N, C-alpha and C positions, 0 to 999 in steps of 0.2 A: 477310347474315350474314358473308360473306367480308370485307366492309369492317370490320365490328365486330371480327372476329378479327384483322385486320391492325392495327387501332387498338390492340387489347389488347397485341399483340406490341411495338408501338412504345412504349407506356407502360411495359411491363415492361423493355424495353431502356433507356429513360430512367431508370427507377428504379435499375437495376443500375449504370448509368454514374454516377449521382449518388452512390450508396453507395461506389463505387470511388474517386471524387474525394474524398469526405469522409474515407475511410480514408487516402488518400494524404496529405492535409493533416494529419491527426492524427499519422500516422507521422513526417512531416516536422517537426512541432512538437516531438515527443518528442526527435528527434535534434538539433534546433536548441537546445532548452533544455539538453540534455546537453552540447553542444559549444560553444555561444555564450553560454549563460546567459540569464536573464530579459531583460536589457537588449538582447540581440541577437536576441530572438525577435519581430521585426517582421513585418508582413504580407508585406513584400517578401522578407525573408530566408527565411521559411517557404515562400512560393510558389515562389521560385527553386530552393530545394532540392528541392521536389516536381516541378519542371518544369511548373508550372501558372500560369495568369494570376492576378495578385494580386487581381483583383476576385472570384475564386471564394471567397476567404476570407470576404468579407462576404456573398456570396450564400448560402453554405451555413451560416455560423455567426453572421452579424450583426455580429460584432466580433472583434477579436483576442483579447480577454479570454475570450470564450465559447469560442474555439478552444483557448486555453491550458487552460481548465478541462476541455474535452473530452479533451485529451491526458492531463491528470491523472487523469480518470475511467478512461481506457483502461489506464493504468498500474496504478491501484488495483484494477481489476477483474481484470487478469491476475495480479496478486500474490495477491489474495484467493482466486481459484480454485485457484491452484497450492498455496498454503500451507494452505488448508482441507483439501485432499486429503491433504497431508502430515500434518497434525495428526490427521486421522481415523485414522491408522495407529498412533499412539503409545499406549502402555499404562502408561507410568511417567514420573515427573518427570524422571528422567535422560534419557529419550528426548526429552522435550519441549525440554530445554535443548540437546540436539544439533541438533534441528530449528531452534531459534531461532538457533543459531550459523550453520547453513547458510543460513537465510533472510537473515541479515545479510550474509554474504559474497555471496550471489546478488544482493542489492540493489546492492551495490557493483560487482560485475562487469557487471551489465546497464546500469548508469547510472541505475537507477530512483531511487536516493538523490538523485542530482543534480537530477532533475526535481522532486522534492518540495522539496528545499532551495531551489532557484531560485524556485519558486512561493511559498514562505514568505517569501523575501527580497523578492520583488516585491510582496508584499502590503503592505509598509510604505509604498510609494509609489503604490499603486493603490487608490483608494477602493472599499470594498465587497469587495475580493478576499479580505481576511483572513477574513471570515465564511464565504465560499464554501469556502476551503481548509480551515478548521476543521471545517466540515460534512462534508467528505470524509475527514477523519481520524477522525471519530466512530465509524464502523463498526469500526474497529480496536480500540476499547475493548471492544466486544461480543465481537469475535473473541478477544481476550486473556482476557476473563472466561470465555468458554465453554471455552477450552483449560485454564484453571486449574480450573474445575469438573470437567471430564472427568478431569483428572489427580489432583486431591486429594479430590474427592468429599466424603464425610462424615468424613474423617480429622480427628484432633485439630488438625492444622495449619490446616485450613479453618476450624475454629471460632475459632481465635486470630486469623486474618488474613482478613477478609471479601474474597472474590474481586473484588468490584467496586472496592474501594479498591486492592488489589494490581494489578489490571489497569490502572488509571489510572497508577500509578507505573511499571509495566512499559513502557507505551507512551511515557510522557514520557521515561524513561531511554533507551529505544531510539531515539527521535527525536534526543535529545541526542547520543548516541553516533554516529548517522549524520551529523549536522551537523558534529561535531568531526572525524570521520574524513574527511569531505569537505573540510574546511578545511585540515587539515594533511597529508592524503595518506598517513597512516600508520595502517593498520588493526590493527597488532599490539597496542597498548594496549587496544583494545576487545576483541580476541579473547582477551587474557589475562583480562579481566574476565568474559567469558563462561565461561572455563575455571574461574575461581574460583567463579562462580555455580553451575556444575554440581557442583562438589565440595560446596558448601553444601547444595544440594538433596539430594544423596545422604546427607549427614549428617543433615539434617532428617528424611528418610525413615526412616533407621535409628532416630533418637530417637523418632519417632512410634510405632514398633512397641512401645516400652516404656511409652508413655503410658497412664495408667489410663483405662479406659472407664467410662462412666456406665451403671449397670445400668438396665434398663427399669423404669418405675414399676409397682408392684404394683397389681392391681385388686381 
């Protein structure tokens, strides 16, 4: 029994060490994509930044591409958790625009925008990567749709603009703004657009208050 217990401890220690190594490689990959770009995110560059043997990249992930996708997953999961909690607190369209503006600035400040932009850029030269990146963007359409449904609900605005269609436009516009801001290094034009959008949302909310309501059908 003692030997079995010792073996169990060794296995647990090995599992913990493996998880620590994987996390170190993922963290290093995020930093490498942010600082060196997709072209600089080689197994050697990533492992050297992490202070690990290059062979561990392939041992734990099978390929550099799989490690890059794991890094993108980690970024997406962190963003989704943080922003879902923020959206859960909003109760008006104006508040959701404020949250969207903060999300945009946080993405720029943390470098998460750069990670996504570099992965999209790398997809053009790496077979199969584009589909994988697109799959990881998919949940953000659902996130945007849920936020719109929560905010506008059964209002006249919701009837005029299906949330699914609007969500697609919102995500596409958001990604475009992130990419442009990443390229030119100036976030002010995008922030001005967010400010204009917030004013428009307030105006639409005011107009919806005067929109005629459809009376329930008589039975």
